[in-house]
PDB file with one MODEL, atoms N, CA, C and O in Angstrom:
MODEL        1
ATOM      1  N   MET A   1      -5.072 -31.359   3.111  1.00  0.00           N
ATOM      2  CA  MET A   1      -4.966 -30.061   3.042  1.00  0.00           C
ATOM      3  C   MET A   1      -6.028 -29.308   3.712  1.00  0.00           C
ATOM      4  O   MET A   1      -7.184 -29.496   3.333  1.00  0.00           O
ATOM      5  N   CYS A   2      -5.780 -28.445   4.695  1.00  0.00           N
ATOM      6  CA  CYS A   2      -6.936 -27.784   5.392  1.00  0.00           C
ATOM      7  C   CYS A   2      -6.940 -26.297   5.112  1.00  0.00           C
ATOM      8  O   CYS A   2      -5.904 -25.654   4.945  1.00  0.00           O
ATOM      9  N   TYR A   3      -8.277 -25.734   5.064  1.00  0.00           N
ATOM     10  CA  TYR A   3      -8.327 -24.400   5.036  1.00  0.00           C
ATOM     11  C   TYR A   3      -9.165 -23.849   6.012  1.00  0.00           C
ATOM     12  O   TYR A   3     -10.384 -23.849   5.839  1.00  0.00           O
ATOM     13  N   GLY A   4      -8.579 -23.314   7.160  1.00  0.00           N
ATOM     14  CA  GLY A   4      -9.307 -22.892   8.279  1.00  0.00           C
ATOM     15  C   GLY A   4     -10.000 -24.118   8.973  1.00  0.00           C
ATOM     16  O   GLY A   4      -9.344 -25.120   9.256  1.00  0.00           O
ATOM     17  N   SER A   5     -11.237 -24.024   9.220  1.00  0.00           N
ATOM     18  CA  SER A   5     -11.913 -25.313   9.802  1.00  0.00           C
ATOM     19  C   SER A   5     -12.452 -26.241   8.684  1.00  0.00           C
ATOM     20  O   SER A   5     -13.007 -27.308   8.946  1.00  0.00           O
ATOM     21  N   GLN A   6     -12.270 -25.802   7.483  1.00  0.00           N
ATOM     22  CA  GLN A   6     -12.888 -26.627   6.438  1.00  0.00           C
ATOM     23  C   GLN A   6     -11.759 -27.370   5.657  1.00  0.00           C
ATOM     24  O   GLN A   6     -10.618 -26.922   5.546  1.00  0.00           O
ATOM     25  N   ARG A   7     -12.192 -28.553   5.126  1.00  0.00           N
ATOM     26  CA  ARG A   7     -11.133 -29.295   4.325  1.00  0.00           C
ATOM     27  C   ARG A   7     -11.522 -28.955   2.762  1.00  0.00           C
ATOM     28  O   ARG A   7     -12.684 -28.803   2.384  1.00  0.00           O
ATOM     29  N   LEU A   8     -10.479 -28.869   1.998  1.00  0.00           N
ATOM     30  CA  LEU A   8     -10.609 -28.605   0.616  1.00  0.00           C
ATOM     31  C   LEU A   8     -10.973 -29.925  -0.136  1.00  0.00           C
ATOM     32  O   LEU A   8     -10.450 -30.961   0.274  1.00  0.00           O
ATOM     33  N   PRO A   9     -11.754 -29.971  -1.111  1.00  0.00           N
ATOM     34  CA  PRO A   9     -12.001 -31.206  -1.826  1.00  0.00           C
ATOM     35  C   PRO A   9     -10.780 -31.480  -2.565  1.00  0.00           C
ATOM     36  O   PRO A   9     -10.163 -30.518  -3.023  1.00  0.00           O
ATOM     37  N   PRO A  10     -10.314 -32.748  -2.759  1.00  0.00           N
ATOM     38  CA  PRO A  10      -9.125 -33.233  -3.433  1.00  0.00           C
ATOM     39  C   PRO A  10      -9.215 -32.897  -4.871  1.00  0.00           C
ATOM     40  O   PRO A  10     -10.292 -32.897  -5.468  1.00  0.00           O
ATOM     41  N   PHE A  11      -7.992 -32.586  -5.474  1.00  0.00           N
ATOM     42  CA  PHE A  11      -7.987 -32.191  -6.834  1.00  0.00           C
ATOM     43  C   PHE A  11      -7.479 -33.471  -7.620  1.00  0.00           C
ATOM     44  O   PHE A  11      -6.438 -34.070  -7.350  1.00  0.00           O
ATOM     45  N   HIS A  12      -8.352 -33.797  -8.614  1.00  0.00           N
ATOM     46  CA  HIS A  12      -8.034 -34.973  -9.418  1.00  0.00           C
ATOM     47  C   HIS A  12      -7.614 -34.722 -10.757  1.00  0.00           C
ATOM     48  O   HIS A  12      -7.435 -35.658 -11.536  1.00  0.00           O
ATOM     49  N   GLY A  13      -7.419 -33.365 -11.132  1.00  0.00           N
ATOM     50  CA  GLY A  13      -6.960 -32.993 -12.406  1.00  0.00           C
ATOM     51  C   GLY A  13      -8.042 -33.410 -13.500  1.00  0.00           C
ATOM     52  O   GLY A  13      -7.670 -33.630 -14.653  1.00  0.00           O
ATOM     53  N   ASP A  14      -9.269 -33.508 -13.166  1.00  0.00           N
ATOM     54  CA  ASP A  14     -10.330 -33.759 -14.188  1.00  0.00           C
ATOM     55  C   ASP A  14     -10.717 -32.509 -14.874  1.00  0.00           C
ATOM     56  O   ASP A  14     -11.293 -31.591 -14.291  1.00  0.00           O
ATOM     57  N   ASN A  15     -10.375 -32.490 -16.180  1.00  0.00           N
ATOM     58  CA  ASN A  15     -10.636 -31.235 -16.912  1.00  0.00           C
ATOM     59  C   ASN A  15     -12.034 -31.184 -17.309  1.00  0.00           C
ATOM     60  O   ASN A  15     -12.455 -30.153 -17.834  1.00  0.00           O
ATOM     61  N   ASN A  16     -12.868 -32.268 -17.102  1.00  0.00           N
ATOM     62  CA  ASN A  16     -14.231 -32.328 -17.655  1.00  0.00           C
ATOM     63  C   ASN A  16     -15.175 -31.507 -16.563  1.00  0.00           C
ATOM     64  O   ASN A  16     -16.300 -31.145 -16.906  1.00  0.00           O
ATOM     65  N   THR A  17     -14.721 -31.261 -15.375  1.00  0.00           N
ATOM     66  CA  THR A  17     -15.526 -30.576 -14.453  1.00  0.00           C
ATOM     67  C   THR A  17     -15.608 -29.059 -14.780  1.00  0.00           C
ATOM     68  O   THR A  17     -14.571 -28.462 -15.069  1.00  0.00           O
ATOM     69  N   ARG A  18     -16.647 -28.499 -14.749  1.00  0.00           N
ATOM     70  CA  ARG A  18     -16.781 -27.083 -15.007  1.00  0.00           C
ATOM     71  C   ARG A  18     -17.163 -26.196 -13.802  1.00  0.00           C
ATOM     72  O   ARG A  18     -17.795 -26.668 -12.857  1.00  0.00           O
ATOM     73  N   SER A  19     -16.818 -25.059 -13.840  1.00  0.00           N
ATOM     74  CA  SER A  19     -17.063 -24.119 -12.710  1.00  0.00           C
ATOM     75  C   SER A  19     -18.627 -23.895 -12.735  1.00  0.00           C
ATOM     76  O   SER A  19     -19.255 -23.922 -13.793  1.00  0.00           O
ATOM     77  N   PRO A  20     -19.196 -23.682 -11.555  1.00  0.00           N
ATOM     78  CA  PRO A  20     -20.522 -23.370 -11.564  1.00  0.00           C
ATOM     79  C   PRO A  20     -20.832 -22.027 -12.257  1.00  0.00           C
ATOM     80  O   PRO A  20     -19.985 -21.137 -12.175  1.00  0.00           O
ATOM     81  N   PRO A  21     -21.910 -21.823 -12.892  1.00  0.00           N
ATOM     82  CA  PRO A  21     -22.186 -20.554 -13.608  1.00  0.00           C
ATOM     83  C   PRO A  21     -22.339 -19.324 -12.479  1.00  0.00           C
ATOM     84  O   PRO A  21     -22.830 -19.475 -11.360  1.00  0.00           O
ATOM     85  N   LEU A  22     -21.839 -18.147 -12.992  1.00  0.00           N
ATOM     86  CA  LEU A  22     -21.960 -17.140 -11.979  1.00  0.00           C
ATOM     87  C   LEU A  22     -23.501 -16.852 -11.663  1.00  0.00           C
ATOM     88  O   LEU A  22     -24.382 -16.795 -12.521  1.00  0.00           O
ATOM     89  N   THR A  23     -23.661 -16.696 -10.412  1.00  0.00           N
ATOM     90  CA  THR A  23     -24.941 -16.333 -10.056  1.00  0.00           C
ATOM     91  C   THR A  23     -25.079 -14.777  -9.787  1.00  0.00           C
ATOM     92  O   THR A  23     -24.074 -14.066  -9.812  1.00  0.00           O
ATOM     93  N   ASP A  24     -26.225 -14.306  -9.552  1.00  0.00           N
ATOM     94  CA  ASP A  24     -26.382 -12.935  -9.114  1.00  0.00           C
ATOM     95  C   ASP A  24     -25.560 -12.514  -7.873  1.00  0.00           C
ATOM     96  O   ASP A  24     -25.078 -11.385  -7.781  1.00  0.00           O
ATOM     97  N   VAL A  25     -25.425 -13.420  -6.968  1.00  0.00           N
ATOM     98  CA  VAL A  25     -24.647 -13.065  -5.799  1.00  0.00           C
ATOM     99  C   VAL A  25     -23.191 -13.031  -6.134  1.00  0.00           C
ATOM    100  O   VAL A  25     -22.522 -12.091  -5.706  1.00  0.00           O
ATOM    101  N   ASN A  26     -22.623 -13.988  -6.875  1.00  0.00           N
ATOM    102  CA  ASN A  26     -21.284 -13.990  -7.431  1.00  0.00           C
ATOM    103  C   ASN A  26     -20.967 -12.821  -8.291  1.00  0.00           C
ATOM    104  O   ASN A  26     -19.866 -12.275  -8.210  1.00  0.00           O
ATOM    105  N   THR A  27     -21.912 -12.404  -9.135  1.00  0.00           N
ATOM    106  CA  THR A  27     -21.781 -11.169  -9.937  1.00  0.00           C
ATOM    107  C   THR A  27     -21.635  -9.966  -9.050  1.00  0.00           C
ATOM    108  O   THR A  27     -20.734  -9.156  -9.264  1.00  0.00           O
ATOM    109  N   GLU A  28     -22.490  -9.819  -8.060  1.00  0.00           N
ATOM    110  CA  GLU A  28     -22.460  -8.749  -7.070  1.00  0.00           C
ATOM    111  C   GLU A  28     -21.083  -8.735  -6.373  1.00  0.00           C
ATOM    112  O   GLU A  28     -20.408  -7.708  -6.303  1.00  0.00           O
ATOM    113  N   VAL A  29     -20.728  -9.829  -5.901  1.00  0.00           N
ATOM    114  CA  VAL A  29     -19.369  -9.908  -5.233  1.00  0.00           C
ATOM    115  C   VAL A  29     -18.201  -9.527  -6.122  1.00  0.00           C
ATOM    116  O   VAL A  29     -17.272  -8.851  -5.678  1.00  0.00           O
ATOM    117  N   VAL A  30     -18.243  -9.961  -7.390  1.00  0.00           N
ATOM    118  CA  VAL A  30     -17.173  -9.517  -8.287  1.00  0.00           C
ATOM    119  C   VAL A  30     -17.248  -8.010  -8.559  1.00  0.00           C
ATOM    120  O   VAL A  30     -16.246  -7.295  -8.597  1.00  0.00           O
ATOM    121  N   GLU A  31     -18.422  -7.603  -8.735  1.00  0.00           N
ATOM    122  CA  GLU A  31     -18.540  -6.122  -9.010  1.00  0.00           C
ATOM    123  C   GLU A  31     -18.115  -5.255  -7.720  1.00  0.00           C
ATOM    124  O   GLU A  31     -17.469  -4.216  -7.858  1.00  0.00           O
ATOM    125  N   ASN A  32     -18.482  -5.703  -6.546  1.00  0.00           N
ATOM    126  CA  ASN A  32     -18.119  -5.067  -5.376  1.00  0.00           C
ATOM    127  C   ASN A  32     -16.478  -5.010  -5.206  1.00  0.00           C
ATOM    128  O   ASN A  32     -15.877  -4.035  -4.755  1.00  0.00           O
ATOM    129  N   LEU A  33     -15.905  -6.163  -5.624  1.00  0.00           N
ATOM    130  CA  LEU A  33     -14.417  -6.290  -5.486  1.00  0.00           C
ATOM    131  C   LEU A  33     -13.790  -5.369  -6.487  1.00  0.00           C
ATOM    132  O   LEU A  33     -12.767  -4.739  -6.220  1.00  0.00           O
ATOM    133  N   ARG A  34     -14.439  -5.287  -7.709  1.00  0.00           N
ATOM    134  CA  ARG A  34     -13.869  -4.428  -8.751  1.00  0.00           C
ATOM    135  C   ARG A  34     -13.954  -2.917  -8.350  1.00  0.00           C
ATOM    136  O   ARG A  34     -13.071  -2.116  -8.657  1.00  0.00           O
ATOM    137  N   LEU A  35     -15.090  -2.577  -7.634  1.00  0.00           N
ATOM    138  CA  LEU A  35     -15.217  -1.242  -7.261  1.00  0.00           C
ATOM    139  C   LEU A  35     -14.171  -0.769  -6.138  1.00  0.00           C
ATOM    140  O   LEU A  35     -13.573   0.307  -6.115  1.00  0.00           O
ATOM    141  N   ARG A  36     -14.087  -1.837  -5.197  1.00  0.00           N
ATOM    142  CA  ARG A  36     -13.082  -1.530  -4.123  1.00  0.00           C
ATOM    143  C   ARG A  36     -11.556  -1.596  -4.668  1.00  0.00           C
ATOM    144  O   ARG A  36     -10.707  -0.884  -4.133  1.00  0.00           O
ATOM    145  N   LEU A  37     -11.267  -2.340  -5.588  1.00  0.00           N
ATOM    146  CA  LEU A  37      -9.989  -2.315  -6.295  1.00  0.00           C
ATOM    147  C   LEU A  37      -9.823  -0.842  -6.931  1.00  0.00           C
ATOM    148  O   LEU A  37      -8.915  -0.078  -6.605  1.00  0.00           O
ATOM    149  N   ALA A  38     -10.724  -0.574  -7.788  1.00  0.00           N
ATOM    150  CA  ALA A  38     -10.605   0.762  -8.333  1.00  0.00           C
ATOM    151  C   ALA A  38     -10.466   1.953  -7.254  1.00  0.00           C
ATOM    152  O   ALA A  38      -9.638   2.851  -7.411  1.00  0.00           O
ATOM    153  N   GLU A  39     -11.273   1.897  -6.229  1.00  0.00           N
ATOM    154  CA  GLU A  39     -11.065   2.875  -5.165  1.00  0.00           C
ATOM    155  C   GLU A  39      -9.773   2.868  -4.611  1.00  0.00           C
ATOM    156  O   GLU A  39      -9.182   3.937  -4.463  1.00  0.00           O
ATOM    157  N   THR A  40      -9.167   1.607  -4.227  1.00  0.00           N
ATOM    158  CA  THR A  40      -7.868   1.431  -3.760  1.00  0.00           C
ATOM    159  C   THR A  40      -6.692   1.969  -4.608  1.00  0.00           C
ATOM    160  O   THR A  40      -5.738   2.582  -4.129  1.00  0.00           O
ATOM    161  N   GLU A  41      -6.849   1.691  -5.848  1.00  0.00           N
ATOM    162  CA  GLU A  41      -5.878   2.257  -6.939  1.00  0.00           C
ATOM    163  C   GLU A  41      -6.010   3.821  -6.907  1.00  0.00           C
ATOM    164  O   GLU A  41      -5.006   4.533  -6.952  1.00  0.00           O
ATOM    165  N   ARG A  42      -7.260   4.324  -6.829  1.00  0.00           N
ATOM    166  CA  ARG A  42      -7.465   5.792  -6.835  1.00  0.00           C
ATOM    167  C   ARG A  42      -6.769   6.433  -5.613  1.00  0.00           C
ATOM    168  O   ARG A  42      -6.065   7.438  -5.709  1.00  0.00           O
ATOM    169  N   LEU A  43      -7.002   5.819  -4.525  1.00  0.00           N
ATOM    170  CA  LEU A  43      -6.247   6.346  -3.264  1.00  0.00           C
ATOM    171  C   LEU A  43      -4.795   6.257  -3.301  1.00  0.00           C
ATOM    172  O   LEU A  43      -4.112   7.163  -2.823  1.00  0.00           O
ATOM    173  N   ARG A  44      -4.243   5.157  -3.873  1.00  0.00           N
ATOM    174  CA  ARG A  44      -2.806   4.932  -4.049  1.00  0.00           C
ATOM    175  C   ARG A  44      -2.241   6.123  -4.884  1.00  0.00           C
ATOM    176  O   ARG A  44      -1.268   6.783  -4.519  1.00  0.00           O
ATOM    177  N   ARG A  45      -2.931   6.339  -6.031  1.00  0.00           N
ATOM    178  CA  ARG A  45      -2.485   7.418  -6.881  1.00  0.00           C
ATOM    179  C   ARG A  45      -2.573   8.805  -6.227  1.00  0.00           C
ATOM    180  O   ARG A  45      -1.703   9.657  -6.407  1.00  0.00           O
ATOM    181  N   ALA A  46      -3.673   9.001  -5.452  1.00  0.00           N
ATOM    182  CA  ALA A  46      -3.773  10.267  -4.693  1.00  0.00           C
ATOM    183  C   ALA A  46      -2.697  10.532  -3.616  1.00  0.00           C
ATOM    184  O   ALA A  46      -2.217  11.648  -3.418  1.00  0.00           O
ATOM    185  N   GLY A  47      -2.366   9.444  -2.952  1.00  0.00           N
ATOM    186  CA  GLY A  47      -1.369   9.423  -1.953  1.00  0.00           C
ATOM    187  C   GLY A  47       0.149   9.691  -2.547  1.00  0.00           C
ATOM    188  O   GLY A  47       1.014  10.312  -1.928  1.00  0.00           O
ATOM    189  N   ALA A  48       0.306   9.143  -3.785  1.00  0.00           N
ATOM    190  CA  ALA A  48       1.513   9.367  -4.492  1.00  0.00           C
ATOM    191  C   ALA A  48       1.685  10.839  -4.899  1.00  0.00           C
ATOM    192  O   ALA A  48       2.720  11.496  -4.782  1.00  0.00           O
ATOM    193  N   ARG A  49       0.474  11.266  -5.410  1.00  0.00           N
ATOM    194  CA  ARG A  49       0.417  12.742  -5.788  1.00  0.00           C
ATOM    195  C   ARG A  49       0.602  13.622  -4.577  1.00  0.00           C
ATOM    196  O   ARG A  49       1.309  14.623  -4.688  1.00  0.00           O
ATOM    197  N   GLU A  50       0.047  13.342  -3.475  1.00  0.00           N
ATOM    198  CA  GLU A  50       0.240  14.141  -2.273  1.00  0.00           C
ATOM    199  C   GLU A  50       1.706  14.125  -1.769  1.00  0.00           C
ATOM    200  O   GLU A  50       2.199  15.109  -1.218  1.00  0.00           O
ATOM    201  N   ALA A  51       2.315  13.084  -1.956  1.00  0.00           N
ATOM    202  CA  ALA A  51       3.728  12.944  -1.492  1.00  0.00           C
ATOM    203  C   ALA A  51       4.664  13.797  -2.490  1.00  0.00           C
ATOM    204  O   ALA A  51       5.585  14.502  -2.078  1.00  0.00           O
ATOM    205  N   GLU A  52       4.342  13.661  -3.767  1.00  0.00           N
ATOM    206  CA  GLU A  52       5.099  14.521  -4.680  1.00  0.00           C
ATOM    207  C   GLU A  52       4.828  16.007  -4.561  1.00  0.00           C
ATOM    208  O   GLU A  52       5.757  16.808  -4.659  1.00  0.00           O
ATOM    209  N   LEU A  53       3.583  16.396  -4.353  1.00  0.00           N
ATOM    210  CA  LEU A  53       3.278  17.887  -4.083  1.00  0.00           C
ATOM    211  C   LEU A  53       3.879  18.237  -2.658  1.00  0.00           C
ATOM    212  O   LEU A  53       4.307  19.380  -2.504  1.00  0.00           O
ATOM    213  N   GLY A  54       3.936  17.431  -1.716  1.00  0.00           N
ATOM    214  CA  GLY A  54       4.576  17.722  -0.487  1.00  0.00           C
ATOM    215  C   GLY A  54       6.109  17.967  -0.675  1.00  0.00           C
ATOM    216  O   GLY A  54       6.666  18.857  -0.032  1.00  0.00           O
ATOM    217  N   LYS A  55       6.808  17.158  -1.579  1.00  0.00           N
ATOM    218  CA  LYS A  55       8.265  17.378  -1.789  1.00  0.00           C
ATOM    219  C   LYS A  55       8.378  18.776  -2.440  1.00  0.00           C
ATOM    220  O   LYS A  55       9.221  19.573  -2.030  1.00  0.00           O
ATOM    221  N   LYS A  56       7.537  19.077  -3.450  1.00  0.00           N
ATOM    222  CA  LYS A  56       7.634  20.403  -4.235  1.00  0.00           C
ATOM    223  C   LYS A  56       7.508  21.484  -3.233  1.00  0.00           C
ATOM    224  O   LYS A  56       8.241  22.472  -3.268  1.00  0.00           O
ATOM    225  N   LEU A  57       6.495  21.293  -2.248  1.00  0.00           N
ATOM    226  CA  LEU A  57       6.231  22.523  -1.375  1.00  0.00           C
ATOM    227  C   LEU A  57       7.633  22.751  -0.471  1.00  0.00           C
ATOM    228  O   LEU A  57       8.104  23.875  -0.298  1.00  0.00           O
ATOM    229  N   VAL A  58       8.167  21.659   0.021  1.00  0.00           N
ATOM    230  CA  VAL A  58       9.423  21.785   0.795  1.00  0.00           C
ATOM    231  C   VAL A  58      10.395  22.570  -0.107  1.00  0.00           C
ATOM    232  O   VAL A  58      10.933  23.617   0.252  1.00  0.00           O
ATOM    233  N   GLU A  59      10.559  22.047  -1.174  1.00  0.00           N
ATOM    234  CA  GLU A  59      11.536  22.873  -2.150  1.00  0.00           C
ATOM    235  C   GLU A  59      11.259  24.284  -2.415  1.00  0.00           C
ATOM    236  O   GLU A  59      12.149  25.129  -2.512  1.00  0.00           O
ATOM    237  N   MET A  60       9.865  24.551  -2.544  1.00  0.00           N
ATOM    238  CA  MET A  60       9.575  26.018  -2.721  1.00  0.00           C
ATOM    239  C   MET A  60       9.776  26.831  -1.340  1.00  0.00           C
ATOM    240  O   MET A  60      10.124  28.012  -1.373  1.00  0.00           O
ATOM    241  N   LYS A  61       9.554  26.180  -0.174  1.00  0.00           N
ATOM    242  CA  LYS A  61       9.769  26.924   1.034  1.00  0.00           C
ATOM    243  C   LYS A  61      11.348  27.251   1.095  1.00  0.00           C
ATOM    244  O   LYS A  61      11.744  28.361   1.451  1.00  0.00           O
ATOM    245  N   ARG A  62      12.198  26.238   0.733  1.00  0.00           N
ATOM    246  CA  ARG A  62      13.578  26.379   0.870  1.00  0.00           C
ATOM    247  C   ARG A  62      14.006  27.469  -0.128  1.00  0.00           C
ATOM    248  O   ARG A  62      14.906  28.230   0.227  1.00  0.00           O
ATOM    249  N   SER A  63      13.473  27.610  -1.289  1.00  0.00           N
ATOM    250  CA  SER A  63      13.804  28.534  -2.286  1.00  0.00           C
ATOM    251  C   SER A  63      13.450  29.959  -1.779  1.00  0.00           C
ATOM    252  O   SER A  63      14.220  30.897  -1.988  1.00  0.00           O
ATOM    253  N   VAL A  64      12.227  30.122  -1.082  1.00  0.00           N
ATOM    254  CA  VAL A  64      11.733  31.454  -0.561  1.00  0.00           C
ATOM    255  C   VAL A  64      12.749  31.740   0.542  1.00  0.00           C
ATOM    256  O   VAL A  64      13.234  32.868   0.621  1.00  0.00           O
ATOM    257  N   SER A  65      13.118  30.716   1.452  1.00  0.00           N
ATOM    258  CA  SER A  65      14.160  31.155   2.486  1.00  0.00           C
ATOM    259  C   SER A  65      15.404  31.701   1.967  1.00  0.00           C
ATOM    260  O   SER A  65      15.930  32.687   2.484  1.00  0.00           O
ATOM    261  N   VAL A  66      15.947  31.024   0.847  1.00  0.00           N
ATOM    262  CA  VAL A  66      17.149  31.610   0.207  1.00  0.00           C
ATOM    263  C   VAL A  66      16.923  32.974  -0.402  1.00  0.00           C
ATOM    264  O   VAL A  66      17.782  33.855  -0.369  1.00  0.00           O
ATOM    265  N   MET A  67      15.788  33.109  -0.935  1.00  0.00           N
ATOM    266  CA  MET A  67      15.592  34.568  -1.548  1.00  0.00           C
ATOM    267  C   MET A  67      15.461  35.491  -0.477  1.00  0.00           C
ATOM    268  O   MET A  67      15.987  36.594  -0.626  1.00  0.00           O
ATOM    269  N   GLU A  68      14.795  35.217   0.680  1.00  0.00           N
ATOM    270  CA  GLU A  68      14.795  36.176   1.877  1.00  0.00           C
ATOM    271  C   GLU A  68      16.229  36.438   2.510  1.00  0.00           C
ATOM    272  O   GLU A  68      16.561  37.513   3.009  1.00  0.00           O
ATOM    273  N   ILE A  69      17.034  35.309   2.420  1.00  0.00           N
ATOM    274  CA  ILE A  69      18.369  35.692   2.934  1.00  0.00           C
ATOM    275  C   ILE A  69      19.099  36.762   1.906  1.00  0.00           C
ATOM    276  O   ILE A  69      19.670  37.787   2.278  1.00  0.00           O
ATOM    277  N   HIS A  70      18.982  36.366   0.695  1.00  0.00           N
ATOM    278  CA  HIS A  70      19.563  37.231  -0.400  1.00  0.00           C
ATOM    279  C   HIS A  70      19.082  38.635  -0.265  1.00  0.00           C
ATOM    280  O   HIS A  70      19.869  39.582  -0.291  1.00  0.00           O
ATOM    281  N   GLU A  71      17.761  38.779  -0.116  1.00  0.00           N
ATOM    282  CA  GLU A  71      17.191  40.076   0.083  1.00  0.00           C
ATOM    283  C   GLU A  71      17.744  40.861   1.179  1.00  0.00           C
ATOM    284  O   GLU A  71      18.200  41.991   1.006  1.00  0.00           O
ATOM    285  N   SER A  72      17.706  40.239   2.365  1.00  0.00           N
ATOM    286  CA  SER A  72      18.292  40.837   3.622  1.00  0.00           C
ATOM    287  C   SER A  72      19.907  41.242   3.482  1.00  0.00           C
ATOM    288  O   SER A  72      20.404  42.249   3.985  1.00  0.00           O
ATOM    289  N   TYR A  73      20.560  40.325   2.757  1.00  0.00           N
ATOM    290  CA  TYR A  73      21.934  40.578   2.495  1.00  0.00           C
ATOM    291  C   TYR A  73      22.121  41.814   1.621  1.00  0.00           C
ATOM    292  O   TYR A  73      23.028  42.621   1.824  1.00  0.00           O
ATOM    293  N   LEU A  74      21.240  41.927   0.655  1.00  0.00           N
ATOM    294  CA  LEU A  74      21.437  43.133  -0.370  1.00  0.00           C
ATOM    295  C   LEU A  74      20.989  44.344   0.362  1.00  0.00           C
ATOM    296  O   LEU A  74      21.622  45.387   0.197  1.00  0.00           O
ATOM    297  N   LYS A  75      19.882  44.311   1.215  1.00  0.00           N
ATOM    298  CA  LYS A  75      19.512  45.426   1.897  1.00  0.00           C
ATOM    299  C   LYS A  75      20.580  45.942   2.765  1.00  0.00           C
ATOM    300  O   LYS A  75      20.792  47.154   2.804  1.00  0.00           O
ATOM    301  N   ARG A  76      21.326  45.044   3.523  1.00  0.00           N
ATOM    302  CA  ARG A  76      22.269  45.409   4.418  1.00  0.00           C
ATOM    303  C   ARG A  76      23.499  46.159   3.549  1.00  0.00           C
ATOM    304  O   ARG A  76      24.008  47.185   3.999  1.00  0.00           O
ATOM    305  N   GLY A  77      23.889  45.649   2.426  1.00  0.00           N
ATOM    306  CA  GLY A  77      24.775  46.181   1.513  1.00  0.00           C
ATOM    307  C   GLY A  77      24.514  47.479   1.137  1.00  0.00           C
ATOM    308  O   GLY A  77      25.438  48.292   1.101  1.00  0.00           O
ATOM    309  N   PHE A  78      23.278  47.820   0.824  1.00  0.00           N
ATOM    310  CA  PHE A  78      22.888  49.079   0.251  1.00  0.00           C
ATOM    311  C   PHE A  78      22.788  50.153   1.496  1.00  0.00           C
ATOM    312  O   PHE A  78      22.946  51.358   1.297  1.00  0.00           O
ATOM    313  N   VAL A  79      22.542  49.670   2.649  1.00  0.00           N
ATOM    314  CA  VAL A  79      22.321  50.553   3.802  1.00  0.00           C
ATOM    315  C   VAL A  79      23.636  51.039   4.331  1.00  0.00           C
ATOM    316  O   VAL A  79      23.770  52.185   4.761  1.00  0.00           O
ATOM    317  N   ASP A  80      24.695  50.075   4.293  1.00  0.00           N
ATOM    318  CA  ASP A  80      26.000  50.254   4.763  1.00  0.00           C
ATOM    319  C   ASP A  80      26.838  51.227   4.056  1.00  0.00           C
ATOM    320  O   ASP A  80      27.996  51.428   4.424  1.00  0.00           O
TER     321      ASP A  80
ENDMDL
END
């Protein structure tokens, strides 16, 4: 099995092998990934909120247009 230009070590199912302890570099990488994931999630929520607000804005504009049409109709009715 190949991974890029490197070969992965074979898996023997040996449960006695332990993962190497986290080093400062590994801890830094994990923390960096957590921060990036949190930022990505925040941006996703902000995008969803922006889409929701955009839909509400379109609905409000439509309502204003309808009210303007009613207003002009009523003005014509009272003028005639």
